[in-house]
ZAKOLTI-485860 format. One record per residue: x, z negated, y negated of N, C-alpha, C in turn; residue in one letter. Coordinates in steps of 0.001 Angstrom, whole numbers, plus 500000, padded with zeros to 6 digits. Example, Ala and Ser with C-alpha at 12.3 -4.5 7.8 and 13.67 -1.06 7.14 Angstrom:
<rs>
513190492200505690512300492200504500513200492200503300a
512850492920502250513670492860501060512900492130499970s
</rs>
This chain:
<rs>
476383532803420289475370533722419574476285535175419614x
476082536090419668476814537319419788476708537882418151x
478109538166418006478385538465416319477785540170416285x
477231540397415189476560541547415176477844542721414727x
477901544174414879479107544965414571479732544684413321x
478633544537412325479079544125410984479980543101410961x
479550542045411669480375540772411793481541540646412104x
482259541602413078482995541681414073484271542154413199x
485576541827413313486894542183412596486862543592412679x
487195544257411883487391545642411674488708546092412675x
488694547211413170489982547889413701491048548111412967x
492186547921413328493376548841412566493332550166413079x
493090551052412176493466552711413084494036552945413985x
495464552604414116496317552623414913495990552063416325x
495340550591416149494958549952417521493716550849418317x
492670551332417133491472552112417903492278553460418456x
493103553990417860493555555304418543494233554628419685x
494934553798419892495201553625421293494257553106422036x
493309552499421869491981552578422745491655553953423124x
491207554627422040490893556093422829491981556646423438x
493232556707423442494135557303424222494270556561425515x
494048555268425856494101554866427061492885555120427705x
491633555268427167490513555709427749490438557207428075x
491166558308427334491029559619427649491763559669428997x
493347558823428744494364559052430002493614558429431238x
493089557437431387492497556732432607491252557447433168x
490145557250432557488630557521432964488759558953432818x
489180559494431690489023561003431103489788561778432076x
490706561282433003491680562416433808491301561981435364x
490248561363435510490003561048437023489947562242437806x
489543563297437766489959564533438490491484564632438633x
492223564624437956493806564451438214494057563697439004x
493939562136438642494094561088439569493778561174441001x
492638561762440917491974561928442460492693563344443136x
493103564101442492494006565271443113495297564673443417x
495948563829442650496903563360442883497381562481444140x
496086561784444196496278560602445087495745561344446528x
495236562488446657495018563165447758496015564116448259x
497021564293447537497968564780448321498843564205449193x
499528565183450264500243564463451307501164563610450683x
502187564074449372503264563415449200503389562282448597x
501841561826448142501650560708447429501314559488448495x
502080559048449103502058557776450050503272556743449924x
503004555668450364503903554946450480504238554153448930x
504935552999448949505231552224447620505803553072446519x
507005553985446672507392554764445626506301555710445205x
505653556476446029504902557551445589503772556737444446x
503083555766445177502128555084444261502751554444443101x
503874554043442943504746553773441639504844555117440797x
505284555980441334505154557501440775503853557719439999x
502801557381440917501372557746440261501106556743439185x
501648555557439278501203554650438353502069554928436895x
503412555685437168504037555756435878503458557065435147x
503067557976436099501985559408435544501197558664434834x
500166558069435010499162557312434323499482556967432936x
500897555989433118501097555478431905502111556615430815x
502558557648431254502878558801430874501955559786429899x
501047560030430865499886560645430000499244559905428899x
499135558498429120498496557531428011499380557533426988x
500848557411427226501873557412425964501628558745425082x
501665559827426163501697561282425505500688561412424557x
499632561002425023497995561249424506498120560380423091x
498751559205423218498876558414421989499672559114421018x
500941559813421419501610560412420218501179561699419771x
500302562547420691499426563548420150498326563098418933x
497742562223419720496498561748418558497251561116417553x
498196560318417798498702559882416173499323560465415275x
499748561850415711500293562643414806499106563798414345x
497835563617414817496832564884414588495696563731413757x
495432562682414221494187562091413706494562560775412519x
494421560790411570494497559946410710493123559410410189x
492944558092409612491545557592409516490333558262408851x
490748559353408238489791560144407894488995561129408874x
489775561508409848489662562179410923489135561328412094x
489276559936412397489484559448413521487908559393414088x
487145558813413221485433558541413526484907559868414118x
485040560970413565484420562079414070484993562747415204x
486649562693415138487248563152415984486924562562417446x
486767561038417406486320560479418651485379560832419778x
484174561087419429483039561724420094483268563182420559x
483931563879419805484401565507419971485224565441421208x
486353564225421212487454564333422376486692563885423556x
485811563179423462485165562472424565483968563261425298x
483618563920424424482815565157425033483336566094425875x
484280566465425123485164567637425662485821567360426992x
486509565932426929487065565440428273486112565222429173x
485013564728428820483833564295430052483297565794430548x
483064566983429776482717568224430290483889568889431156x
485138568873430694486297569655431528486513568746432686x
486161567235432835486551566680433772485219567008435098x
483962567094434431482949567510435419483086568635436072x
483579569522435201483717570954435958484803571213436809x
486185570292436604487102570399437367487026569526438788x
485938568490438551485861567844439832484573568695440269x
483597569249439907482682569737440826483001570853441200x
483782571770440681484053573292440714485616573481441117x
486132572499441159487779572875441977488545573899440671x
488011573915439220488517574917438514489532573949437765x
490568574583436675491351574249435999491190574616434681x
491495574054433779491366574412432268492573575154431592x
492774576369431654493748577126431027493017578097429798x
494024578818429228493704579798428420492385580827428962x
492560581353429709491663582171430709490131581649430801x
490313580396431283489017579877431418488276579099430122x
489086579179428974488504578596427769487992579716427345x
488679581023427724487911582520427023486558582455427797x
486583582173428794485187582435429673484087581443428848x
484751580238428554483700579448427995483074580008426624x
484050580688425789483611581133424478482943582472424887x
483125583060425989482269584175425865480995584305426671x
480824582774427100479701582678427974478311582755427015x
477197583465427403476378583757426812475103582488427082x
473881582188426317472939581393426475472577581260428057x
472255582549428576471710582576430279472896582289431024x
473718582362430726474896581991431824475205580346431627x
474972579968430407475273578541430042474247577386430857x
473033578013430598471799577355431409471977577360432591x
472504578294433647472603578587434752473674577171435293x
474726576894434310475757575724434569475222574338434644x
473996574230433876473391573017433684472752572362434792x
473117571086434914472755570478436306472616568821435644x
471684568149436567471692566649436186472955565926436369x
473871566306437169475064565626437142475825565957435835x
475957566966435439476540567142434133475894566316433101x
474623566335432907473990565585431718474421564037432161x
474126563675433201474668562130433550476116562107433384x
476952562890433624478523562647433095478608562715431710x
477921563657430979478077563704429223477665562384428838x
476392561892429226476117560511428661476811559192429001x
477305559123430305478255558025430579479747558159429964x
480117559485429834481427559812429459481721560112428018x
480481560414427466480781561019425900479695560157425260x
478355560166425340477393559730424748477222558305424082x
477520557461425349477545556017425296478833555360424506x
479898555996425143481240555433424300481427556164422912x
480757557222422784480684557686421432479901557076420295x
478887556487420992477862555507420055478727554367419866x
479405553713420809480188552515420330481263552676419558x
482093554038419742483177554431418949482531554407417470x
481484555198416980480897555436415824480462554010415069x
480374552949415766479913551800415451480906551042414835x
482121551144415460483147550211415061483685550702413738x
484169549713412544484576549432411751486024549487411344x
486621550428410457488189550584410398488667549409409009x
489844549038409427490580548141408589491195548989407377x
490732548708406069491742549596404884493191549131405143x
494080550008405212495547550070405257496074550994404411x
496985550382403432497840551256402513498369552289403059x
498466553490402582498939554947402994500238554705403384x
501220554135402395502446554176403055502632553468404149x
502002551995404564502009551188405315501519552064406685x
500252552469406322499979553072407534500640554366408073x
501041554934407375502176556154407834503123555721408409x
504130554651408088505031553884408762504422553437410222x
503361552612410183502679552065411302502415553135412347x
501943553922411938501330554962412862502513556095413296x
503403556078412446504687557175413048505449556344413956x
505458554964413596506275554088414503505468554043415782x
504183554062415924503550554022416993503692555086417875x
503747556407417229504076557488417823505265557635418451x
506133556825417865507518557333418194507879556215419298x
507366555060419409507311554277420639506647554901421766x
505546555520421668505002556273422592505754557361423198x
506509557921422557507595558874422817508605558564423524x
508991557470423342510150556580424034509550556293425446x
508284555518425502507962555054426664507982556230427635x
507117557431426912506928558642428020508268558961428401x
509381559404427628510532559743427729511232558946428916x
511086557642428652511947556627429675511059556774431245x
509758556624431137509176557039432701509458558154433218x
509326559365432409509579560413432960510953560512433452x
512022559992432823513308559879433327513377558946434582x
513046558125434737512927556990435938512408557836436792x
511344558842436823510695559407437965510679560735438198x
511727561519437424511735562799437254511609563873438351x
512684563294439551512539563970440804511338564317441529x
510656562867441377509444562836442086508366563789441319x
508057563583440027507378564467439198507570565856438920x
508739566192439037509192567618438921508782568266440203x
508925567655441385508606568171442574507190568277442625x
506223567349442367504480567666442227504225568771441456x
505127568799440193504570569793439558504934571157439774x
506166571273440406506588572613440923505848572790442088x
505479571758443014504589572320444296503218572574444278x
502658571890442688501324571927442503500853572239441295x
501057573470441009500994573978439695499775573994439008x
498946573747439615497484573398439074497515572361438097x
498165570954438898498149569995438365498321570002436872x
499345570548436302499474570785434530498426571357433846x
497411571894434575496118572482433775494944571407434082x
495453570345434438494219569115434784494370568152433895x
495366567903432979495727567114432184495121566750430940x
493853566225430745493062566147429688493940565036428552x
493836565232427114493076566636426723494053567528426417x
495394567615426998496451568539426678495932570101427160x
495705569863428320494838571320428828494387572132427656x
492756571284427252492310571961426251492800572249424934x
493713571312424452494708571541423538495435573005423414x
495952572927424688497030574059424989495944575294425059x
495109575402425877494121576412425859493731576579424759x
493306575938423739492609576371422356493786576874421629x
495125576685421589496002576838420796496522578571421386x
496661578622422435496973580224423239495921581039422994x
494789580432422954493569581686422615493699581956421124x
493588581008420286493905581401418948495215581900418414x
496138581667419129497399582536418735497184583861419228x
496330584020420322496309585387420928495761586229420138x
494190585675419769493582586479418830494043586868417658x
494732585828416815495622585979415641496528587044415705x
497071587199417049498198588136417170497742589648417326x
496484589771417807495737590853418023495187591366416442x
494669590422415761493642590500414631494369591413413474x
493655592350413236494306593366412165495240594398412590x
495733594263413813496701595499414208495792596661414537x
496418597764414301495558599089414451495268599378415854x
494275600072416072494046600385417676495079601658418051x
495426601076418936496590602535419412496132603407420247x
496214604831419765495481605882420634496279606132421917x
495331606870422936495754607127424158495083608427424352x
495909609169425051495583610665425460495051611366424548x
495670611432423360495569612200422281495425613917422534x
495973614168423845495800615711424298494988615738425318x
494147614771425457493305614890426489492023616152426279x
491788617076427440491017618053427272490307618326428840x
489266618812428739488173618787429790488674620201430510x
489326620260431736489683621238432501488690621996433207x
487336621682433132486160622653434021485614623431432872x
484804624227433315483763625164432714482732624497432245x
482406624615430986480852623748430597480002624587431139x
478605623788431599477604624236432248476585624045431164x
475310623803432000474158623686431097474213621903431239x
473400621284430151473485619782430035472841619261431365x
471974619696432224471368619013433322472115619422434496x
473058620358434560473888620659435954475354620427435733x
475740619885434645477170619772434585477160618266435420x
478590617978435884478853616934436987478189615506435736x
477770614697436744477468613293436537478325612432437213x
478875611598436607479702610245437410479203608979436779x
478861608143438049478448606935437651479306605812438346x
480126605198437398480938604069437524480223602793437616x
480007602130438651479437600542438614480470599541438579x
480286598809437614481441597647437687480690596729438091x
480997596156439245480519595001439793480864593756439465x
480140592578439811480248591348439144480292589990440358x
481497589501440266481908588483441328481736588789442638x
481747590254443048481788590137444404483316590266445412x
483378589537446244484457589501446964484395590135448112x
485831590890448370485964591797449576485438590954451048x
486047589817451134485977588774452102484429588976452799x
483572588908451813481863588927452426481243590301452245x
482069591373452326481519592568452029481593593426453256x
480308593574453786480086594420455301480727595349455452x
481150595994454579482067597668455046483542596995455125x
483893595903455022485090595607455105485248594503456687x
484262594742457560484385594249458635483918592451458436x
483307592238457671482673590690457396481814590804458701x
481631589525458953480763589074460271479225589465460113x
478859589372458811477469589613458452477247590774458150x
476152591658458225476026592954457818475141592668456290x
476507592750455187475620592329453796475426593678453132x
476007594981453911476088596078453071475259597360454246x
474268597173454706473786598053455806473739599565455201x
472949599699454071472391600949453492474025601505453116x
475072600975452395476357601729452185477034601860453681x
476872601245454524477120601530455965476947602881456547x
475518603041456314474898604256456786475276605529455750x
475699605208454389476371606375453699477812606736454083x
478664605532454627479714605885455052479608606731456269x
478743606429457375478628606962458587478329608445458450x
477548608890457310477043610241457125478345611069456370x
479471610226456240480757611031455663480941611187454354x
480040610784453473480322611221452174480826609793451243x
481276608855451656481690607860451303483128607150451702x
483887606596450972485098606092451353485287604792450678x
485542603611451883485563602204451263487272601945451449x
487628601416450062489095600951449961489022599595450439x
489684599236451313489544597558451814490615596585451228x
491595597259450684492695596336450042492862596393448544x
491969596110447914492141596050446547492293594708445618x
493193594864444802493314593401444334493011593909442579x
492188592377441874491552592631440666492721592394439387x
492541592696438252493387592463437222493467591511437012x
492187590554437244492397589093436644491411588319437659x
491115586927437374490131586184438088488838585936437278x
488620586615436067487629586365435275487079587921434676x
486151587928433990485458589145433374486102589411432419x
486570588470431392486949588754429897488528589317430275x
488983589355431226490363589732431654490078591050432110x
489579590910433344489307591853434398488667593376433696x
487576593209432933487072594499432639487789595187431545x
488127594504430651489251595368429663490398596141430478x
490811595069431286492180595477431851491983596965432969x
490765596760433512490801597904434578490481599162433869x
489809598935432535489791600523431758490792600782430691x
491903599781430885493080600066430122494385601201430615x
494704601968430028495845602774430380497250601971430931x
497240600789430581498485600190430614499030599471431978x
497857599786433059497957598734434069498120597174433829x
497780596369434886497733594909434704498959594242434023x
500232594471434351501324593916433830501278594400431931x
501006595479431903501219596525430534500293595804429834x
498895595480430313497705594956429482498025593266428921x
498515592619429980498868591193429928499931591199428644x
500717592261428843502150591986427746501687592492426435x
500458593316426349500619594098425132500386593423423736x
500850593998422788500871593319421644499923593465420572x
499084594367420923497786594902420173496757595583420882x
495743596011420428494628596724421122495119598219421475x
494471598468422407494726600146422924493394600763423198x
493150601808423217492138602580423327492089602661424877x
490905602982425625490764602793426928490169604036427456x
489786603928428685489400605243429865488104605873428874x
487233604936428263485848605811427757486352606212426598x
487392605931425851487786606720424419488476608100424870x
489152608117426069489934609431426393488986610186427096x
487752609806427678486948610724428306486208611206427204x
485698610449426214484982611054425055485783611781423951x
486937611499423686488024612529423008487983613950423966x
487942613977425035487993615269425899486734616022425684x
485896615554425118484364616114424786483277615917425838x
483710614815426786482356614149427749481763613291427113x
480263613330427643479494612603427283479600611032428004x
479517609931427453479844608488427965478724607666427662x
478262607002428484477374605857428061477707604679428797x
477505603339428308477893602137428803476252601458428859x
475805600961430233474449600253430523475277598987430814x
474577597725430470475013596499430422473861595331430785x
473919595013432068473155593939432712473735592923432663x
474678592394431979475457591340431897475903590688430384x
476758590090430379477076589491428813477908590325428170x
477928591517428237478572592538427403479634593205427955x
480232594059426996481589594791427786482833594598427434x
483060593349426792484223592690426274485162593812425532x
484372594220424870485155595319423956485443596795424372x
485126596850425837485215598047426141484583599270425393x
483479598856425252482287600108424980482106600269423455x
482952599461422499482451599640421518482450600684420614x
482917602147421037483387602956420463482309604132421144x
481356603730422246480740604697422909479348604414422734x
478138605360422996476864604861423300476664603662424244x
476090602655424164475736601708424818474424601265424697x
473791600394425957472259599965425996472600598805426683x
471944597534426079471645596326427100470678596342427747x
470287595978428972469147595690429821468725594237429814x
469716593495429983469354592149430420468374591399429788x
467691591867428470466953591094427612465449592043427681x
465263593124428545464232594210429194462978593339429500x
461765593721429186460934593067429992460251594079431083x
460265593644432165459680594282433229459003593456434179x
457825593726434572456955592877435501457577592420436848x
458350593346437648459074592842438602460768592848438909x
461309593623437946462690593673437829463163592550436976x
462564591883436040462844590945434967462037589595435100x
462152589177436242461589587562436537462436586537435605x
461571585732434948461788584682434404463064585023433209x
462755585997432660463813586590431526464956587124431902x
465415587136433316466532587708434082466194589112434570x
466899589947434252466792591235434901467558591615436150x
466947591956437324468282592416438448468542593934437800x
469511594144438534470471595037438206469852596665438117x
468630596737439193467930598013439296467364598660437758x
467080597548437068466558597798435519467500598881434983x
468808598848435442469694599896434640469297601104435056x
469195601292436266468606602621437176467378603092436235x
466269602277436021465247602717435588465292603092434237x
466350602987433569466494603168431935467533604394431851x
468091604671433196469167605771433014468674607009432692x
467599607653433358466980608952432931466760609088431498x
466225608185430693465694608247429129467065607746428315x
467988607238428982469283607006428040470135608185428362x
470204608723429152471069610136429257470467611250428525x
469254611594428422468480612216427210468928612033425704x
469309610809425658469902610425424247471398611063423845x
471985611403424769473149612009424632473570613205424101x
474358613457423562474704614824422859474944616233424065x
473778616997424103473757618108425000475323618805424847x
475834619072423891477218619694424024478213618841424891x
478084617762424726479007616994425649478406616868427218x
477422616821427359476514616774428475476920618166429439x
476784619046428714477477620526429160478793620486429842x
479535619449429505480769619488430192480727618672431269x
480554617318431062480352616326432310479862615097431601x
479109614348432255478393612976431944479234611634432733x
479816610890432090480461609429432683479553608526432272x
478637607844433160477843606641433070478541605112433686x
478736604133432932479346602926433494477796602025433442x
477941601291434522476802600251434818477405598946434966x
477278597932434311477724596918434545476956595988434888x
477114595531436371476173594670437184476193592987436487x
475059592282436846475029590945437140475511590936438464x
475043591308439249475986591446440563475837589890441194x
476850589316441366476875588000441987477115586939441337x
476687586916439911477255585853439233476812584614439753x
477594583721439527477267582254439702476874581308438835x
476723580128438811476521579524440288474889579908440728x
474282580482440001472811580516440633472816581893441460x
473309581777442493473637583154443228471872583489443735x
471304582258443775470054582578444573468891583552443586x
469336583641442116468641584424441235469268585870441431x
470000586054441947470453587521442027469966588504442833x
468931587936443710468511588928444780466568588543444903x
465877589843445002464630589516445137464240589093446396x
463357588444446820462624587676447942462549588568448898x
462630589893448853462482590988449764463848591035450604x
464887590725449703466371590933450341467110589705450719x
466168588584450616466750587394451183466586587290452676x
467771587862453344467851587819454793468333586392455378x
469539585964454437469851584853454852469373583638454595x
468983582632455202468159581351454806468911580218455676x
468678579017455025468230578571453874469214578875452414x
468954579097451660469618579585450348469992578002449541x
471392578183448571471186577000448081470821577365446662x
469838576553446204469063576934444843469351575853443867x
470608574871443868470971574157442942472106574793442159x
472207574643440802473339574945440113474511574152440245x
474537573118440727475507572028441225475718572245442861x
476860573313442815476956573955443979477542573025445079x
478399571988444569478708570828445282477666569895446192x
476320570155445733475575569474446374474883570022447474x
475418571502447603474749572152448852475828572538449809x
475241572309451162476270572797452207476897574215451998x
478176574134452386478880575696452368477956576673452825x
477269576320453912476644577524454535475113578022453713x
474756577054452925473620577383452021474023578267450875x
475310577792450591475917578572449010476274580014449817x
476834580234451096477161581519451423475916582262451704x
474829581866452256473519582292452284473076583230451035x
473162582667449923472589582897448712473483583906448224x
474919583567448334475959584456447891475817585525448788x
475653585843450123475543587105450607474220587776450432x
473023586918450065471905587682449739472020588637448398x
472649588094447413473334588700446405474078590015446734x
474796590253447608475734591082447799474701592172448503x
473689591593449238472666592503450288472036593228448938x
471673592527447874470971593384446555471882594408445982x
473217593984446021474099594929445462474257596248446341x
474178596088447543474008597167448408472851597968448206x
471723597247448222470493598118447927470762598753446536x
470917598091445358471238598632444359472090600075444204x
473351599767444808474292601135444818473477602173445658x
473088601806446996472238602897447520471040603658447004x
470421602775445966469212603383445428470117604396444027x
470867604062443514471659604793442590472255606116443468x
472651606101444534473205607416445276472084607850445592x
470951607457446083469902608217446287468994609069445081x
469463608310443804468928608816442806469956610300442390x
471110609902442461472372610877442258471886612415443384x
471465611907444565471737612886445426470404613793444960x
469395613424444189468367614026443866468657615098442541x
469709614888442249470242615763440960470496617039441333x
470614618049440427470861619458440886471924619591439955x
473297618649440389474473618762439936475391617985440451x
476685618401440400477625617652441249477596616080440753x
477501615258441702477470613820441463478563612832442198x
478851611840441499479693610874442352479333609698441609x
479781608484442574479656606974442464480999606530442881x
481369605717441643482706604795442052481958603434441760x
482343602505442617482127601208442672483311600167443008x
483538599171441921484850598089441952484168597110441453x
484410595779442073484093594574441288485171594217440514x
484813593437439391485626592962438547486531592027438962x
486196591014439800487112589794440364485967589231441659x
486977588232442430486268587922443399485690586408443063x
485302585528444238484720584208444004485359583138445128x
485093581907444609485496580967445700484035580403445941x
483742580017447174482588579626447383482743578050448126x
483900577247447784483841576134448369484818575915449253x
485773576844449584486916576802450416488141576135449462x
488593575034450138489668574122449793489078573438448113x
487719573225448350487080572609447216487025573365445924x
487311574661446127487061575526444962485755576343444969x
485230576386443652483992577111443444484248578218442296x
482985579182442376483393580016441068484716580817440967x
485131580768439891486728581798439707487185581378438272x
488257582164438133488837581546436769489846581061436793x
490653581004437978491764580053438312493016580920437852x
494076580466437416495148581175436886495651582048437692x
495981583272437527496274584569438664497083583928439869x
498439583382439087499239583197440092499169582313441116x
497962581075440751497682580238441436496302580428442373x
495606581520442078494222581781442448494432582327444111x
493345581652444777493338582084446167492627583759446317x
492977584413447585492772585856447463491241585760447513x
490344584809447882489142585180447416488690585722446254x
489337585221445277489131585332443894489915586715443099x
490744587195444004491428588574443667491227589746444512x
490728589449445383490563590702446758489095591140446557x
489046592317446145487432592675445719487316594118446179x
485860594499446659485588595705447144485674596969446354x
485879597987446487485702599183446025485411600407447048x
484660601483446261484459602517447045483737603718446271x
484167604800446771483793606177446386482876607006447121x
481744607611446249480772608318447050480869609659446518x
480681610847446813480645612075446554479536612941447002x
478732613506446223477814614601446754478466615583447115x
477731616480447842477970617506448708478627618649447719x
477717618521446457478136619810445500479345619484444643x
479871617995444788480905617592444200482142617591445187x
482009617437446393482755617690447324483177619189447410x
482208620092447092482612621492447039483331621848445684x
483264621502444487484247621304443240485503620845444006x
485403619536444621486796619004444921486958619011446200x
487536620143446752487762620497448146488751619437448805x
488307619142449895489049618036450645489551616475449862x
488552616482448885488955615162448103488770613860448915x
487327613949450010487312612750450706488313612620451719x
488721613411452349489655613536453354491077612839452576x
491181613168451570492658612868450575492281611131450364x
490806610890449987490869609454449803490797608851450995x
490374609321451798490130608460453136491503607973453765x
493069608760453484493986608740454060494480607366452936x
493837607215452019494106605953451105493339604940451572x
492696604733452335491584603763452230491777602191452817x
493165602179453470493608600978453762495047600685453146x
495357601655452013496532601313451411496122599935450411x
497394599513450058497474598098448957497236598708447467x
496099598473446923495838599101445641495394598032444749x
494958598374443763494729597612442581493852598183441403x
493253597281440362492444597840439273493287598939438763x
494673598834438594495457599948438137494945601517438323x
494260601686439606493861603277439963492860603725439147x
491830602787438761490850603225437975491181604294436864x
491847603841435971491655604482434926492560606182435231x
493262606572436037493940607745436128492977608428437052x
492389607953438080491388608262438773490365608843438379x
489593607891437453488559608384436779488586609744435968x
489721609700435226489971610818434401490188612262435424x
490703611909436378490775613121437295489381613728437647x
488766612621438405487297612908439014486622613614437707x
486767613090436684486005613887435416486382614831435289x
487507615731435427488000616696435008488839616774433796x
489517615531433380490008615424432134491703615622432498x
492373616338431695493781616483431978494565615976430723x
495596615191430979495983614604429760497698613883430309x
498547613828429467499786613294430067499717611899430070x
498582611124429750498371609778430087497778609386431361x
497322610537432266496885610532433570497404609687434592x
498927609618434576499530608747435482499407608983436843x
500064610089437433499866610506438939500323609685439920x
501299608536439603501571607780440614500387606642441098x
499372606797439893498495605465440337497319606518440762x
497011607611440429496063608427440513495673608737441975x
494648608252442369494139608426444144493860609929444549x
493671610703443455493263611883443395494433612842443386x
495618612535442917496693613001442836497161614230443860x
497251613737445259497370614582446282496553615657446549x
495145615532446009493824616335446393493893617797445609x
493464618833446412493192619975445756492719619840444105x
493337620102443068493058620314441819491744620673441727x
490781620331440632489713621094440183490044622532439326x
489743623519439442489726624771438945489784624791437222x
491030625171436935490921625242435375490168626166434678x
489859625805433565488748626379432943489100627867432587x
488305628683432461488324630210431931489164630993432573x
</rs>
């Protein structure tokens, strides 16, 4: 006869903590052990012994960490939480080849409901059921033995000390092999559950606290408009399109084998557009790249900054220009906090917003009405509009293009990309780029119809992995990220009227089309293109610095 849970002997809290530590270290780290097992160095008796020692090191270190943090009052509720976090992170690491670092955790925090739903798939639900729900129910049903405070303190701290000694001894015995593995395969350090999550949470919390309450640092306080004010409907209009997840490797203008940018190719052939083929992103995720590309500090300065700074839009607005942000994604990541902004992703449109998700063209439909709401005095100088695309946001690439532009078939229609052949994933992704091509061309067509000088600048925030080397999506630590996640497309189109204002500007830009560039060029180049003069303009990063200047006012 099987005893009921109530009749079983209660667990000593430290013993139950050891059970949790062993479970997290072994089953909770299957992606790590699989990654190690598949490394070419892990062969032969010594390598297998090293792998076994690493399993024990992770178990001992986990016991030491949890022994310091979890005491009986928190033990029962913390168990299911740790199991759920570990199961979820293991699933995403195994399925998409990602790692859990501070930038990836920030992505998770910034993910909205729509994006979260795109990530849901039945394998994730099965993983959570087997890895969190069932063991969590078992965990919750266990009883704890009452232990005196002093005795428990001594026993648990003794267990922590013993675990640390075991971990230290094993590391000392295998130091050369372990150090070599971690040095040659840096991603491994971000795959160790639950330390990766604990570290990421700590870094994000410290970063937020460090910035919280610090004053916003002004930029370009001397900014002035260098042109001559005109009428609100005839002054220059510049549209900056911030792409989403477009990688240069699949962009037709960059000699990709597929024609993913047919309409943009026609615009380039007409002589009014320049494509920059060697541009690197600020980061591998939207949360980093979007604020960074609008920052005056450059990538390294942005990452090292100890407080918030004003950005490109603040300087444009200070110079008296009209500024507008249109967003069809998950927000501007703080960039548009001080300028007029409009979200379009929740709008209702019979053809452009199927299933509650709007295609990017909805921003173009809203643009004329939104422009009319801006101050006429500012519009009489110039107007800068930023349109933040949904672009090629994954994993549901097939949702990012309408049926009329799905040239490449068959598409992967699963949110679990690992279930699809790579060719089907590429088809869905390339169709999303065909739609970006269509959206940009339609925007240029609308700009061509305006009776004013107009320009369009396009640059993607970061790239994407489509299964190469087992990696999917984006968000890898920048130093470890493949070029597919950091090499992005960028282009500039100028109307005939704008070319008249900026003599030889296109020829000047063409000479730099193949140069090694980065997001750092956006801040000064946009200021120059908009006719703003300021000591913050950074001529060494300005693509227009060598071009004939806009005539001075008055």
